[in-house]
Each structure stands twice: as C-alpha cells, then as structure tokens.
N, CA, C and O atoms as CSV, one atom per row, in Angstrom:
chain,resi,resn,atom,element,x,y,z
A,1,UNK,N,N,102.187,132.164,99.579
A,1,UNK,CA,C,102.935,131.146,100.282
A,1,UNK,C,C,104.120,130.763,99.397
A,1,UNK,O,O,103.968,130.593,98.188
A,2,UNK,N,N,105.279,130.630,99.992
A,2,UNK,CA,C,106.446,130.268,99.194
A,2,UNK,C,C,106.511,128.758,98.987
A,2,UNK,O,O,106.058,127.981,99.828
A,3,UNK,N,N,107.073,128.367,97.876
A,3,UNK,CA,C,107.268,126.947,97.582
A,3,UNK,C,C,108.183,126.341,98.645
A,3,UNK,O,O,107.987,125.197,99.055
A,4,UNK,N,N,109.170,127.097,99.088
A,4,UNK,CA,C,110.095,126.608,100.122
A,4,UNK,C,C,109.327,126.217,101.386
A,4,UNK,O,O,109.562,125.145,101.943
A,5,UNK,N,N,108.422,127.067,101.837
A,5,UNK,CA,C,107.628,126.780,103.037
A,5,UNK,C,C,106.764,125.542,102.837
A,5,UNK,O,O,106.661,124.704,103.732
A,6,UNK,N,N,106.142,125.426,101.667
A,6,UNK,CA,C,105.300,124.264,101.381
A,6,UNK,C,C,106.122,122.981,101.345
A,6,UNK,O,O,105.675,121.941,101.829
A,7,UNK,N,N,107.316,123.051,100.775
A,7,UNK,CA,C,108.194,121.870,100.754
A,7,UNK,C,C,108.597,121.474,102.173
A,7,UNK,O,O,108.679,120.288,102.491
A,8,UNK,N,N,108.849,122.473,103.025
A,8,UNK,CA,C,109.214,122.174,104.410
A,8,UNK,C,C,108.069,121.468,105.136
A,8,UNK,O,O,108.308,120.533,105.901
A,9,UNK,N,N,106.831,121.904,104.905
A,9,UNK,CA,C,105.675,121.233,105.510
A,9,UNK,C,C,105.560,119.796,105.016
A,9,UNK,O,O,105.295,118.881,105.796
A,10,UNK,N,N,105.761,119.607,103.715
A,10,UNK,CA,C,105.647,118.263,103.141
A,10,UNK,C,C,106.760,117.339,103.631
A,10,UNK,O,O,106.536,116.146,103.837
A,11,UNK,N,N,107.955,117.891,103.817
A,11,UNK,CA,C,109.124,117.063,104.089
A,11,UNK,C,C,109.468,116.914,105.566
A,11,UNK,O,O,110.442,116.239,105.901
A,12,UNK,N,N,108.696,117.526,106.451
A,12,UNK,CA,C,109.039,117.422,107.873
A,12,UNK,C,C,108.886,115.981,108.362
A,12,UNK,O,O,108.094,115.192,107.847
A,13,UNK,N,N,109.694,115.683,109.391
A,13,UNK,CA,C,109.689,114.332,109.948
A,13,UNK,C,C,109.403,114.432,111.436
A,13,UNK,O,O,110.086,115.188,112.126
A,14,UNK,N,N,108.438,113.715,111.956
A,14,UNK,CA,C,107.523,112.871,111.196
A,14,UNK,C,C,106.500,113.723,110.450
A,14,UNK,O,O,106.155,114.823,110.880
A,15,UNK,N,N,106.030,113.199,109.340
A,15,UNK,CA,C,105.032,113.917,108.544
A,15,UNK,C,C,103.728,114.007,109.324
A,15,UNK,O,O,103.315,113.050,109.980
A,16,UNK,N,N,103.082,115.177,109.243
A,16,UNK,CA,C,101.750,115.370,109.812
A,16,UNK,C,C,100.860,115.929,108.717
A,16,UNK,O,O,101.223,116.921,108.085
A,17,UNK,N,N,99.703,115.322,108.473
A,17,UNK,CA,C,98.792,115.858,107.450
A,17,UNK,C,C,98.497,117.331,107.716
A,17,UNK,O,O,98.455,117.771,108.864
A,18,UNK,N,N,98.294,118.087,106.631
A,18,UNK,CA,C,98.020,119.511,106.759
A,18,UNK,C,C,97.073,119.962,105.665
A,18,UNK,O,O,96.842,119.253,104.685
A,19,UNK,N,N,96.532,121.148,105.850
A,19,UNK,CA,C,95.607,121.735,104.876
A,19,UNK,C,C,96.231,122.942,104.217
A,19,UNK,O,O,97.001,123.683,104.828
A,20,UNK,N,N,95.880,123.125,102.939
A,20,UNK,CA,C,96.202,124.348,102.218
A,20,UNK,C,C,94.926,125.161,102.129
A,20,UNK,O,O,93.920,124.677,101.609
A,21,UNK,N,N,94.948,126.380,102.623
A,21,UNK,CA,C,93.808,127.290,102.510
A,21,UNK,C,C,94.065,128.162,101.282
A,21,UNK,O,O,95.068,128.872,101.221
A,22,UNK,N,N,93.159,128.107,100.308
A,22,UNK,CA,C,93.329,128.852,99.066
A,22,UNK,C,C,92.599,130.189,99.119
A,22,UNK,O,O,91.678,130.372,99.914
A,23,UNK,N,N,93.014,131.112,98.273
A,23,UNK,CA,C,92.429,132.445,98.229
A,23,UNK,C,C,90.938,132.409,97.916
A,23,UNK,O,O,90.205,133.310,98.324
A,24,UNK,N,N,90.474,131.382,97.199
A,24,UNK,CA,C,89.049,131.290,96.854
A,24,UNK,C,C,88.208,130.678,97.972
A,24,UNK,O,O,87.006,130.473,97.805
A,25,UNK,N,N,88.844,130.382,99.124
A,25,UNK,CA,C,88.125,129.818,100.265
A,25,UNK,C,C,88.181,128.304,100.352
A,25,UNK,O,O,87.836,127.739,101.390
A,26,UNK,N,N,88.604,127.639,99.298
A,26,UNK,CA,C,88.713,126.176,99.330
A,26,UNK,C,C,89.875,125.745,100.211
A,26,UNK,O,O,90.859,126.465,100.378
A,27,UNK,N,N,89.731,124.548,100.768
A,27,UNK,CA,C,90.795,123.927,101.559
A,27,UNK,C,C,91.121,122.576,100.949
A,27,UNK,O,O,90.230,121.799,100.607
A,28,UNK,N,N,92.400,122.313,100.820
A,28,UNK,CA,C,92.866,121.042,100.277
A,28,UNK,C,C,93.699,120.352,101.342
A,28,UNK,O,O,94.618,120.952,101.899
A,29,UNK,N,N,93.387,119.101,101.627
A,29,UNK,CA,C,94.126,118.347,102.629
A,29,UNK,C,C,95.236,117.542,101.972
A,29,UNK,O,O,95.008,116.835,100.990
A,30,UNK,N,N,96.435,117.656,102.521
A,30,UNK,CA,C,97.590,116.866,102.084
A,30,UNK,C,C,97.763,115.779,103.137
A,30,UNK,O,O,98.184,116.053,104.261
A,31,UNK,N,N,97.431,114.532,102.763
A,31,UNK,CA,C,97.396,113.447,103.746
A,31,UNK,C,C,98.706,112.681,103.881
A,31,UNK,O,O,98.907,111.972,104.867
A,32,UNK,N,N,99.604,112.814,102.898
A,32,UNK,CA,C,100.912,112.160,102.988
A,32,UNK,C,C,101.894,112.884,102.085
A,32,UNK,O,O,101.504,113.713,101.262
A,33,UNK,N,N,103.168,112.567,102.243
A,33,UNK,CA,C,104.207,113.248,101.457
A,33,UNK,C,C,104.037,113.041,99.957
A,33,UNK,O,O,104.429,113.896,99.163
A,34,UNK,N,N,103.457,111.915,99.569
A,34,UNK,CA,C,103.294,111.653,98.143
A,34,UNK,C,C,101.972,112.178,97.589
A,34,UNK,O,O,101.534,111.753,96.520
A,35,UNK,N,N,101.340,113.095,98.306
A,35,UNK,CA,C,100.123,113.751,97.823
A,35,UNK,C,C,100.354,115.209,97.447
A,35,UNK,O,O,99.401,115.929,97.148
A,36,UNK,N,N,101.615,115.653,97.460
A,36,UNK,CA,C,101.946,117.028,97.076
A,36,UNK,C,C,103.205,116.999,96.224
A,36,UNK,O,O,104.271,116.587,96.680
A,37,UNK,N,N,103.063,117.447,94.965
A,37,UNK,CA,C,104.161,117.438,94.003
A,37,UNK,C,C,104.459,118.854,93.543
A,37,UNK,O,O,103.558,119.681,93.405
A,38,UNK,N,N,105.730,119.118,93.309
A,38,UNK,CA,C,106.178,120.425,92.841
A,38,UNK,C,C,106.769,120.283,91.443
A,38,UNK,O,O,107.602,119.410,91.202
A,39,UNK,N,N,106.340,121.135,90.533
A,39,UNK,CA,C,106.895,121.143,89.188
A,39,UNK,C,C,108.219,121.898,89.206
A,39,UNK,O,O,108.393,122.799,90.026
A,40,UNK,N,N,109.153,121.557,88.325
A,40,UNK,CA,C,110.469,122.202,88.330
A,40,UNK,C,C,110.410,123.725,88.189
A,40,UNK,O,O,111.277,124.426,88.709
A,41,UNK,N,N,109.413,124.231,87.503
A,41,UNK,CA,C,109.313,125.686,87.312
A,41,UNK,C,C,108.708,126.395,88.521
A,41,UNK,O,O,108.763,127.621,88.612
A,42,UNK,N,N,108.132,125.629,89.450
A,42,UNK,CA,C,107.442,126.155,90.635
A,42,UNK,C,C,106.228,127.007,90.273
A,42,UNK,O,O,105.723,127.753,91.111
A,43,UNK,N,N,105.762,126.902,89.042
A,43,UNK,CA,C,104.588,127.663,88.614
A,43,UNK,C,C,103.296,127.047,89.136
A,43,UNK,O,O,102.287,127.738,89.272
A,44,UNK,N,N,103.324,125.742,89.430
A,44,UNK,CA,C,102.136,125.049,89.921
A,44,UNK,C,C,102.530,123.941,90.885
A,44,UNK,O,O,103.659,123.450,90.883
A,45,UNK,N,N,101.563,123.569,91.705
A,45,UNK,CA,C,101.672,122.398,92.569
A,45,UNK,C,C,100.635,121.406,92.093
A,45,UNK,O,O,99.644,121.788,91.471
A,46,UNK,N,N,100.851,120.157,92.374
A,46,UNK,CA,C,99.841,119.146,92.137
A,46,UNK,C,C,99.488,118.557,93.495
A,46,UNK,O,O,100.345,117.997,94.179
A,47,UNK,N,N,98.232,118.684,93.878
A,47,UNK,CA,C,97.745,118.132,95.139
A,47,UNK,C,C,96.843,116.946,94.803
A,47,UNK,O,O,95.844,117.095,94.099
A,48,UNK,N,N,97.205,115.770,95.313
A,48,UNK,CA,C,96.367,114.582,95.168
A,48,UNK,C,C,95.400,114.596,96.349
A,48,UNK,O,O,95.821,114.611,97.506
A,49,UNK,N,N,94.122,114.592,96.052
A,49,UNK,CA,C,93.087,114.696,97.069
A,49,UNK,C,C,92.826,113.343,97.730
A,49,UNK,O,O,93.074,112.301,97.123
A,50,UNK,N,N,92.328,113.351,98.972
A,50,UNK,CA,C,92.073,112.086,99.673
A,50,UNK,C,C,91.141,111.129,98.917
A,50,UNK,O,O,91.223,109.915,99.105
A,51,UNK,N,N,90.251,111.666,98.061
A,51,UNK,CA,C,89.324,110.805,97.314
A,51,UNK,C,C,89.931,110.259,96.024
A,51,UNK,O,O,89.251,109.571,95.263
A,52,UNK,N,N,91.221,110.564,95.771
A,52,UNK,CA,C,91.894,110.069,94.577
A,52,UNK,C,C,91.926,111.056,93.433
A,52,UNK,O,O,92.643,110.837,92.456
A,53,UNK,N,N,91.170,112.139,93.524
A,53,UNK,CA,C,91.219,113.185,92.509
A,53,UNK,C,C,92.495,114.000,92.667
A,53,UNK,O,O,93.348,113.679,93.494
A,54,UNK,N,N,92.618,115.037,91.884
A,54,UNK,CA,C,93.786,115.895,91.996
A,54,UNK,C,C,93.422,117.310,91.605
A,54,UNK,O,O,92.387,117.552,90.983
A,55,UNK,N,N,94.284,118.242,91.977
A,55,UNK,CA,C,94.060,119.635,91.638
A,55,UNK,C,C,95.399,120.323,91.428
A,55,UNK,O,O,96.323,120.158,92.225
A,56,UNK,N,N,95.499,121.098,90.348
A,56,UNK,CA,C,96.661,121.936,90.113
A,56,UNK,C,C,96.432,123.252,90.844
A,56,UNK,O,O,95.335,123.808,90.793
A,57,UNK,N,N,97.457,123.753,91.520
A,57,UNK,CA,C,97.328,124.963,92.325
A,57,UNK,C,C,98.508,125.888,92.053
A,57,UNK,O,O,99.659,125.453,92.018
A,58,UNK,N,N,98.208,127.165,91.862
A,58,UNK,CA,C,99.238,128.200,91.786
A,58,UNK,C,C,99.677,128.490,93.221
A,58,UNK,O,O,98.824,128.820,94.046
A,59,UNK,N,N,100.968,128.383,93.561
A,59,UNK,CA,C,101.403,128.628,94.938
A,59,UNK,C,C,100.990,130.007,95.463
A,59,UNK,O,O,100.807,130.178,96.669
A,60,UNK,N,N,100.846,130.972,94.586
A,60,UNK,CA,C,100.434,132.312,95.007
A,60,UNK,C,C,99.006,132.330,95.536
A,60,UNK,O,O,98.618,133.276,96.221
A,61,UNK,N,N,98.212,131.295,95.230
A,61,UNK,CA,C,96.832,131.216,95.700
A,61,UNK,C,C,96.708,130.559,97.074
A,61,UNK,O,O,95.613,130.500,97.633
A,62,UNK,N,N,97.822,130.063,97.622
A,62,UNK,CA,C,97.813,129.457,98.949
A,62,UNK,C,C,98.016,130.578,99.966
A,62,UNK,O,O,99.086,131.185,100.026
A,63,UNK,N,N,96.988,130.848,100.761
A,63,UNK,CA,C,97.072,131.946,101.729
A,63,UNK,C,C,97.547,131.487,103.100
A,63,UNK,O,O,98.074,132.293,103.868
A,64,UNK,N,N,97.372,130.208,103.423
A,64,UNK,CA,C,97.921,129.655,104.656
A,64,UNK,C,C,98.005,128.141,104.511
A,64,UNK,O,O,97.368,127.539,103.646
A,65,UNK,N,N,98.806,127.551,105.380
A,65,UNK,CA,C,98.973,126.103,105.335
A,65,UNK,C,C,99.318,125.611,106.726
A,65,UNK,O,O,99.983,126.302,107.499
A,66,UNK,N,N,98.866,124.425,107.031
A,66,UNK,CA,C,99.197,123.807,108.304
A,66,UNK,C,C,98.001,123.089,108.880
A,66,UNK,O,O,96.975,122.913,108.223
A,67,UNK,N,N,98.160,122.676,110.126
A,67,UNK,CA,C,97.049,122.032,110.812
A,67,UNK,C,C,96.059,123.115,111.215
A,67,UNK,O,O,96.342,124.302,111.053
A,68,UNK,N,N,94.933,122.730,111.725
A,68,UNK,CA,C,93.946,123.705,112.159
A,68,UNK,C,C,94.317,124.346,113.483
A,68,UNK,O,O,93.604,125.227,113.964
A,69,UNK,N,N,95.409,123.922,114.073
A,69,UNK,CA,C,95.807,124.428,115.381
A,69,UNK,C,C,96.729,125.632,115.287
A,69,UNK,O,O,96.776,126.305,114.257
A,70,UNK,N,N,97.464,125.906,116.362
A,70,UNK,CA,C,98.293,127.103,116.445
A,70,UNK,C,C,99.523,127.099,115.542
A,70,UNK,O,O,100.166,128.139,115.397
A,71,UNK,N,N,99.874,125.960,114.926
A,71,UNK,CA,C,101.047,125.891,114.074
A,71,UNK,C,C,100.819,126.336,112.640
A,71,UNK,O,O,101.702,126.161,111.800
A,72,UNK,N,N,99.665,126.903,112.338
A,72,UNK,CA,C,99.304,127.296,110.973
A,72,UNK,C,C,100.241,128.381,110.466
A,72,UNK,O,O,100.544,129.334,111.184
A,73,UNK,N,N,100.705,128.234,109.211
A,73,UNK,CA,C,101.604,129.206,108.575
A,73,UNK,C,C,100.767,130.085,107.650
A,73,UNK,O,O,100.067,129.580,106.773
A,74,UNK,N,N,100.840,131.381,107.844
A,74,UNK,CA,C,100.077,132.319,107.020
A,74,UNK,C,C,100.961,132.931,105.955
A,74,UNK,O,O,102.167,133.084,106.145
A,75,UNK,N,N,100.359,133.277,104.840
A,75,UNK,CA,C,101.048,133.954,103.746
A,75,UNK,C,C,101.394,135.357,104.185
A,75,UNK,O,O,100.557,136.059,104.751
A,76,UNK,N,N,102.625,135.774,103.928
A,76,UNK,CA,C,103.027,137.153,104.255
A,76,UNK,C,C,102.466,138.100,103.205
A,76,UNK,O,O,102.737,137.944,102.015
A,77,UNK,N,N,101.693,139.070,103.639
A,77,UNK,CA,C,101.067,140.009,102.695
A,77,UNK,C,C,101.958,141.181,102.434
A,77,UNK,O,O,101.596,142.072,101.665
C-alpha cells in the first residue's frame, strides 16, 4: 500500500473510520484523522488504537485499507 493512498484515506472529507489489513492477518482500525501518523521518511506509520495503545507499521505490510464494504483499496501486487 502506498503512503499516498493511506494519506488520502486519512485526509478525506468527511472522514470515515477505516481498517488497515496487514500481511500477518491483523486488522487495525483508524477511528479518526489523529489516529494515523506518518513519519517524514515514510519508513513507518504510527497507528493509535481505539483502546489507547499504538502500533508502528511498515507501509509495505498493509495489504488493503478501507471500510469493510465495496470501497476497500487493495495493495497492487
């Protein structure tokens, strides 16, 4: 998944919560715009979890992102 695509999901108006599906099968929910941060190097993302925890994620490990419906964005293989 490209950082550009992830930024577009985070920055769309109006914001809609979305999930990141990771290569290891985990799903991370982004509940608001301030729950997804991008480092200047784009080597990692910081996802703040709904329970207040956080997780660092390599963007290359995001295989799809979006709502559970038909608007889901898949990683180009």
